C-alpha positions in Angstrom: -17.9 22.9 -42.4 -16.1 21.4 -45.2 -14.4 23.0 -48.2 -14.2 20.0 -50.4 -12.5 19.7 -53.8 -11.5 23.3 -53.7 -10.2 24.1 -57.1 -8.5 27.4 -57.8 -9.2 29.1 -61.0 -6.6 31.6 -62.1 -8.2 33.7 -64.8 -7.6 32.1 -68.2 -8.0 35.3 -70.1 -11.5 34.7 -71.3 -13.1 37.1 -68.9 -14.0 40.7 -70.0 -11.5 43.3 -69.1 -12.2 45.3 -65.9 -11.6 49.0 -65.3 -9.5 48.8 -62.2 -6.2 50.6 -62.5 -3.3 51.5 -60.3 -3.9 55.2 -59.0 0.0 55.8 -59.1 1.1 54.0 -62.3 -2.3 53.7 -64.2 -1.3 50.0 -65.0 -4.3 47.8 -65.6 -4.1 44.2 -64.1 -3.1 41.3 -66.3 -5.8 38.7 -67.0 -3.2 36.1 -67.0 0.7 36.2 -66.5 3.7 34.0 -67.2 3.7 33.1 -63.5 0.2 33.4 -61.8 -0.1 34.7 -58.3 0.2 32.2 -55.4 -1.0 32.1 -52.0 1.9 31.7 -49.4 2.7 28.0 -49.3 0.7 27.1 -52.5 -2.7 25.8 -53.2 -2.7 23.2 -50.2 -1.9 26.1 -47.8 -4.8 28.2 -49.3 -7.2 25.1 -48.8 -6.0 25.0 -45.2 -6.5 28.6 -44.7 -10.0 28.5 -46.0 -11.0 25.5 -43.9 -9.7 27.0 -40.8 -11.2 30.5 -41.3 -14.6 29.7 -43.0 -17.6 30.4 -40.8 -20.9 28.9 -41.9 -23.5 31.7 -42.3 -26.3 31.6 -39.8 -29.3 31.6 -42.2 -32.8 30.1 -41.8 -32.1 27.7 -44.6 -28.6 26.3 -44.9 -27.5 26.0 -48.6 -24.6 24.2 -50.1 -22.8 25.5 -53.2 -19.9 27.7 -54.5 -19.3 31.4 -54.3 -16.7 32.5 -56.8 -14.7 35.5 -55.8 -12.5 37.4 -58.2 -9.8 39.8 -56.9 -6.6 41.5 -58.0 -3.2 40.4 -56.5 -1.2 43.6 -56.6 2.6 43.8 -57.4 3.4 43.7 -53.7 1.1 40.7 -53.1 -1.7 42.6 -51.6 -5.2 41.2 -52.3 -7.5 44.1 -53.5 -10.9 44.8 -55.3 -12.6 41.5 -54.2 -15.9 41.0 -56.1 -18.4 38.2 -56.3 -18.5 36.6 -59.8 -21.0 33.8 -58.9 -23.3 34.3 -56.0 -24.9 31.8 -53.7 -26.9 33.9 -51.3 -25.9 37.3 -49.7 -24.8 35.9 -46.4 -22.5 33.3 -48.2 -21.1 36.0 -50.5 -20.4 38.2 -47.5 -18.6 35.3 -45.9 -16.5 34.7 -49.0 -15.5 38.4 -49.1 -14.6 38.3 -45.4 -12.2 35.4 -46.1 -10.5 37.2 -48.8 -10.2 40.2 -46.4 -8.3 38.0 -44.0 -5.8 36.7 -46.4 -2.0 37.5 -46.2 0.0 38.9 -49.0 0.4 36.5 -51.9 3.3 35.9 -54.2 2.5 38.3 -57.0 2.2 37.3 -60.6 5.3 37.9 -62.8 5.7 38.6 -66.5 9.2 38.8 -67.9 10.6 38.5 -64.4 8.8 41.6 -63.1 5.9 41.6 -60.7 2.6 42.6 -62.2 -1.0 43.1 -61.1 -3.2 40.2 -61.9 -6.7 39.1 -61.6 -7.4 35.8 -59.8 -10.7 33.8 -59.3 -11.2 31.6 -56.3 -14.2 29.4 -55.6 -15.3 29.0 -52.0 -17.3 25.8 -51.6 -19.9 25.7 -48.8 -20.5 22.0 -48.1 -21.7 20.2 -45.0 
């Protein structure tokens, strides 16, 4: 299994707003922030994490392609509300969501020096 040319896509603000809100503060997540969320150790560490943890789905016909996962990085770095923005096949989507569920806390986004909730988009490439 190879995750080649993994590119990370922080939301550029062009996506439609979602309806997720913090149940305590009622604060909606930012589409972008002055400092975007970051996986511990940066993009290279995220690529390593995905390569080590990705399990190729057991399907009758193997496919290659990208699953785009969108999630929120909370103020404390917790990853929540993962959803599939671009699907490949249900089995591949399920694996991409499983990967997100394994992630440690991220460095949260910041605006004006304060941590904020923020959307993040991450492609998971399935390439043999």
